[in-house]
Residue frames as a rotation matrix with the C-alpha (Angstrom) as fourth column:
MET 1
-0.844 -0.073 -0.531 -3.61
0.534 -0.034 -0.845 -29.19
0.043 -0.997 0.068 -8.78
SER 2
-0.032 0.931 0.365 -7.04
0.504 -0.300 0.810 -28.05
0.863 0.210 -0.459 -7.65
PHE 3
-0.972 -0.221 0.085 -7.81
0.057 -0.566 -0.822 -25.28
0.230 -0.794 0.563 -5.19
SER 4
-0.106 0.966 -0.238 -11.00
0.793 0.226 0.566 -25.46
0.600 -0.129 -0.790 -3.16
ARG 5
-0.426 0.034 0.904 -12.45
-0.298 -0.949 -0.104 -22.33
0.854 -0.314 0.414 -1.65
GLY 6
-0.583 0.213 -0.784 -14.45
0.664 0.681 -0.309 -24.40
0.468 -0.701 -0.538 0.81
PRO 7
0.548 0.831 -0.089 -16.80
0.711 -0.408 0.572 -22.88
0.440 -0.377 -0.815 3.36
LYS 8
-0.389 -0.638 0.665 -15.74
0.156 -0.757 -0.635 -19.45
0.908 -0.143 0.394 4.57
GLU 9
-0.593 0.161 -0.789 -15.98
0.800 0.001 -0.600 -18.33
-0.095 -0.987 -0.129 8.16
PRO 10
0.482 0.811 0.333 -18.83
0.815 -0.554 0.168 -15.86
0.321 0.190 -0.928 8.69
VAL 11
-0.584 -0.639 0.501 -17.68
0.431 -0.767 -0.475 -12.24
0.688 -0.061 0.723 8.89
PRO 12
-0.341 0.476 -0.811 -18.84
0.883 -0.133 -0.449 -10.57
-0.322 -0.869 -0.376 12.13
GLU 13
-0.015 0.425 0.905 -21.19
0.596 -0.723 0.349 -7.62
0.803 0.544 -0.243 11.64
VAL 14
-0.493 -0.223 -0.841 -20.86
0.831 -0.408 -0.379 -4.46
-0.259 -0.885 0.386 13.72
GLU 15
0.716 0.676 -0.177 -22.70
0.623 -0.732 -0.276 -1.16
-0.316 0.087 -0.945 14.07
THR 16
-0.392 -0.873 0.290 -20.85
0.893 -0.286 0.349 1.28
-0.222 0.396 0.891 11.82
ASN 17
0.148 0.365 -0.919 -21.14
0.120 -0.929 -0.349 5.06
-0.982 -0.058 -0.182 11.41
VAL 18
-0.383 -0.204 0.901 -21.86
0.895 0.159 0.416 5.93
-0.229 0.966 0.122 7.78
TRP 19
-0.634 0.274 -0.723 -22.72
-0.367 -0.930 -0.031 8.92
-0.681 0.246 0.690 5.62
SER 20
-0.358 0.617 0.701 -25.94
0.769 0.621 -0.154 8.34
-0.530 0.483 -0.697 3.66
CYS 21
-0.932 0.022 0.361 -27.18
0.253 -0.674 0.694 10.37
0.258 0.739 0.623 0.67
THR 22
-0.631 0.724 -0.279 -30.24
0.006 -0.355 -0.935 12.53
-0.775 -0.592 0.219 1.38
SER 23
-0.576 0.409 -0.708 -31.57
-0.818 -0.305 0.488 12.29
-0.017 0.860 0.510 -2.21
GLU 24
0.240 0.788 0.567 -34.67
-0.639 0.568 -0.518 10.10
-0.730 -0.238 0.640 -2.60
GLU 25
0.879 0.156 -0.451 -33.43
-0.473 0.410 -0.780 8.81
0.063 0.899 0.434 -5.97
CYS 26
0.105 -0.957 -0.272 -29.91
-0.610 0.154 -0.777 7.87
0.785 0.247 -0.568 -4.81
GLN 27
0.931 0.177 -0.320 -28.75
0.089 0.740 0.667 4.90
0.355 -0.649 0.673 -2.71
GLY 28
0.145 -0.983 0.117 -25.23
0.040 -0.112 -0.993 6.30
0.989 0.148 0.023 -2.13
TRP 29
0.971 0.016 0.238 -23.49
-0.234 -0.133 0.963 5.84
0.047 -0.991 -0.125 1.21
MET 30
0.173 -0.954 -0.245 -19.95
-0.066 0.237 -0.969 5.49
0.983 0.184 -0.022 2.60
ARG 31
0.403 -0.153 -0.902 -18.33
0.871 0.365 0.328 4.45
0.280 -0.918 0.280 5.85
GLU 32
1.000 -0.002 0.026 -17.54
-0.011 -0.930 0.369 7.48
0.023 -0.369 -0.929 8.00
SER 33
0.462 -0.886 0.043 -13.97
0.083 0.091 0.992 6.25
-0.883 -0.455 0.116 8.48
TYR 34
-0.172 -0.510 0.843 -13.41
0.897 0.272 0.348 6.37
-0.407 0.816 0.411 4.69
SER 35
0.767 0.497 0.406 -14.59
0.613 -0.754 -0.235 9.96
0.189 0.429 -0.883 4.33
PHE 36
-0.324 -0.944 0.056 -11.99
0.912 -0.328 -0.246 12.70
0.251 -0.028 0.968 3.83
SER 37
-0.559 0.223 0.799 -14.39
-0.021 -0.967 0.255 15.57
0.829 0.126 0.545 4.57
GLU 38
-0.961 0.255 0.106 -16.19
-0.144 -0.135 -0.980 16.80
-0.235 -0.958 0.166 7.69
GLU 39
0.047 0.998 0.043 -19.46
-0.204 0.052 -0.978 16.96
-0.978 0.037 0.206 5.70
PRO 40
-0.831 -0.497 0.251 -19.00
0.105 0.302 0.947 15.03
-0.547 0.813 -0.199 2.46
GLU 41
0.007 0.817 -0.577 -21.21
-0.903 -0.243 -0.355 15.28
-0.430 0.523 0.736 -0.61
CYS 42
0.584 0.309 0.751 -22.49
-0.070 0.941 -0.332 12.16
-0.809 0.141 0.571 -2.33
PRO 43
-0.504 -0.853 -0.136 -19.87
-0.263 0.001 0.965 10.87
-0.823 0.522 -0.225 -4.80
LEU 44
-0.549 0.358 0.755 -22.68
0.740 0.628 0.240 9.57
-0.389 0.691 -0.610 -7.05
CYS 45
0.204 0.761 0.615 -25.12
0.918 -0.367 0.151 12.49
0.341 0.534 -0.774 -7.31
HIS 46
-0.664 -0.641 0.386 -23.36
0.447 -0.754 -0.482 15.30
0.599 -0.147 0.787 -5.35
SER 47
0.443 0.830 0.338 -26.28
0.014 -0.384 0.923 15.78
0.897 -0.404 -0.182 -2.91
THR 48
-0.126 -0.422 0.898 -25.73
-0.911 -0.309 -0.272 16.43
0.392 -0.853 -0.345 0.78
MET 49
-0.186 -0.006 -0.983 -25.24
0.139 0.990 -0.032 13.46
0.973 -0.142 -0.183 3.09
LYS 50
0.417 0.345 0.841 -26.41
-0.795 -0.311 0.521 12.72
0.441 -0.886 0.145 6.63
GLN 51
-0.712 -0.696 0.090 -24.88
-0.628 0.573 -0.526 10.56
0.315 -0.432 -0.845 9.34
GLU 52
0.560 0.817 0.140 -26.52
-0.790 0.474 0.390 7.30
0.252 -0.329 0.910 10.35
VAL 53
-0.396 -0.631 0.667 -25.61
-0.781 0.613 0.117 3.91
-0.483 -0.475 -0.736 11.81
ARG 54
0.511 0.496 -0.702 -25.81
-0.776 0.617 -0.130 0.65
0.369 0.611 0.700 9.83
VAL 55
0.421 -0.368 0.829 -24.94
-0.366 0.767 0.527 -2.93
-0.830 -0.525 0.189 10.72
LEU 56
0.698 -0.300 -0.651 -22.18
-0.673 0.037 -0.739 -3.89
0.246 0.953 -0.176 8.26
PRO 57
0.783 -0.523 -0.336 -19.49
0.516 0.849 -0.117 -6.57
0.346 -0.082 0.935 7.94
GLU 58
0.763 -0.552 -0.336 -16.49
0.066 -0.451 0.890 -5.69
-0.643 -0.701 -0.307 10.09
VAL 59
0.764 -0.618 0.185 -13.51
0.139 -0.122 -0.983 -4.18
0.630 0.777 -0.007 8.24
LYS 60
0.746 -0.549 -0.376 -10.14
0.503 0.096 0.859 -4.61
-0.436 -0.830 0.348 9.91
């Protein structure tokens, strides 16, 4: 028996609040809704993070 993945439906993208690392050398970021802290530090380099908005695939 063969399983075909076939074409997938496109995932809608929405404006999403995120925390973004302030370090020039780091690309770390996380969705605000997945943060456990009021002002999280970057999990990759431990720098401070700032809030911004990105257009990302919708997570339900």
